[in-house]
C-alpha positions in Angstrom: -2.7 16.7 -13.9 -1.5 13.3 -15.1 2.3 12.9 -14.9 4.5 11.3 -17.5 5.1 8.4 -15.1 1.4 7.8 -14.6 0.9 7.8 -18.4 3.7 5.2 -18.7 2.0 3.0 -16.1 -1.3 3.5 -17.9 0.2 2.3 -21.2 1.5 -0.8 -19.5 -1.9 -1.6 -18.0 -3.6 -1.2 -21.3 -1.0 -3.3 -23.1 -1.3 -6.0 -20.4 -5.1 -6.0 -20.9 -4.6 -6.6 -24.6 -2.2 -9.5 -23.9 -4.6 -11.2 -21.5 -7.6 -10.8 -23.8 -5.6 -12.0 -26.8 -4.6 -15.1 -24.9 -7.8 -15.9 -23.1 -10.6 -14.3 -25.2 -14.0 -13.3 -23.7 -16.3 -15.5 -21.7 -14.4 -16.4 -18.6 -15.1 -15.3 -15.0 -14.0 -11.9 -13.8 -11.6 -13.3 -11.2 -9.7 -15.1 -13.9 -9.1 -11.9 -15.8 -8.2 -10.0 -12.6 -5.5 -12.6 -11.6 -4.1 -12.8 -15.1 -4.1 -9.0 -15.6 -2.3 -8.5 -12.2 0.3 -11.1 -13.3 1.0 -9.4 -16.6 1.3 -6.0 -14.9 3.7 -7.4 -12.3 5.7 -9.1 -15.1 6.2 -5.6 -16.6 7.9 -4.6 -13.4 5.1 -2.7 -11.7 3.8 -3.1 -8.2 0.2 -4.3 -8.3 -2.1 -5.1 -5.3 -5.4 -6.9 -5.6 -8.6 -6.6 -3.6 -7.4 -3.7 -1.6 -9.7 -2.4 1.2 -9.8 1.4 1.4 -11.3 3.0 4.4 -13.8 5.8 4.0 -13.6 9.1 5.9 -17.1 10.6 6.4 -18.0 13.4 8.9 -14.4 13.2 10.3 -14.9 9.5 11.1 -12.9 6.7 9.5 -15.0 3.7 8.5 -12.9 0.6 7.7 -15.8 -1.0 5.8 -15.2 1.2 2.9 -14.2 0.4 -0.6 -12.6 -2.6 -2.2 -10.5 -2.0 -5.3 -9.9 -4.8 -7.8 -6.4 -3.7 -8.5 -4.2 -0.8 -7.5 -1.1 -0.3 -9.6 1.9 1.6 -8.4 -0.3 3.1 -5.7 -1.6 5.6 -8.4 -4.0 3.9 -10.8 -7.2 2.1 -9.9 -8.3 -0.8 -12.2 -11.7 -2.3 -12.0 -12.1 -5.5 -13.9 -15.4 -6.8 -15.3 -16.5 -9.7 -17.5 -20.0 -8.8 -18.4 -22.2 -8.4 -21.6 -23.0 -4.8 -20.9 -21.2 -2.3 -18.6 -23.6 -0.7 -16.1 -23.3 3.1 -15.8 -23.3 2.6 -12.0 -19.8 1.0 -12.3 -18.6 4.1 -14.2 -19.9 6.3 -11.4 -18.3 4.0 -8.9 -14.8 4.3 -10.4 -15.2 8.1 -10.5 -16.1 8.0 -6.8 -13.2 5.7 -6.0 -10.8 8.1 -7.6 -12.2 11.0 -5.6 -12.3 9.1 -2.3 -8.7 7.8 -2.7 -7.4 11.0 -4.3 -5.9 9.0 -7.2 -5.4 10.6 -10.6 -6.4 7.8 -13.0 -8.6 4.8 -13.2 -9.6 2.1 -15.7 -12.8 0.1 -16.1 -11.8 -2.9 -18.2 -14.5 -5.3 -19.4 -13.0 -8.5 -20.9 -16.3 -9.9 -22.2 -16.0 -8.1 -25.5 -14.9 -9.3 -29.0 -12.3 -6.5 -29.2 -10.7 -5.4 -25.9 -10.2 -1.8 -27.2 -14.0 -1.4 -26.9 -13.9 -2.8 -23.3 -11.4 -0.3 -21.9 -12.6 3.0 -20.4 -10.3 5.5 -18.9 -11.3 8.0 -16.1 -9.4 11.0 -14.8 -10.0 12.5 -11.4 -11.0 16.0 -12.2 -11.7 16.8 -8.5 -8.3 16.0 -7.2 -7.5 17.5 -3.8 
């Protein structure tokens, strides 16, 4: 179940992605988009953390060499940033796994290397929330 607050945050993330893409266009490195997107999200008043290491719990053991999230917004939405010609289906599976393993509700896979950013934004909902 996605809360109203999470939806508000999601709208800000999408709007921020539109702003960054409009300003920079496609063709730059992923890191550039990640930094600029984080900046726009923070300008909108949201807490955003970049390159967050998330430990994995497996067989009741915590492994610190777990996941690395591109961006975590307001500790509730995962954002994976790409700048590629074609999105690999493995990345889609990856964000679904990230949502499950972190128990977050919502995630975005945003590919900035597209002519129109709306075609580069994919939204994922954690249907297996604990």
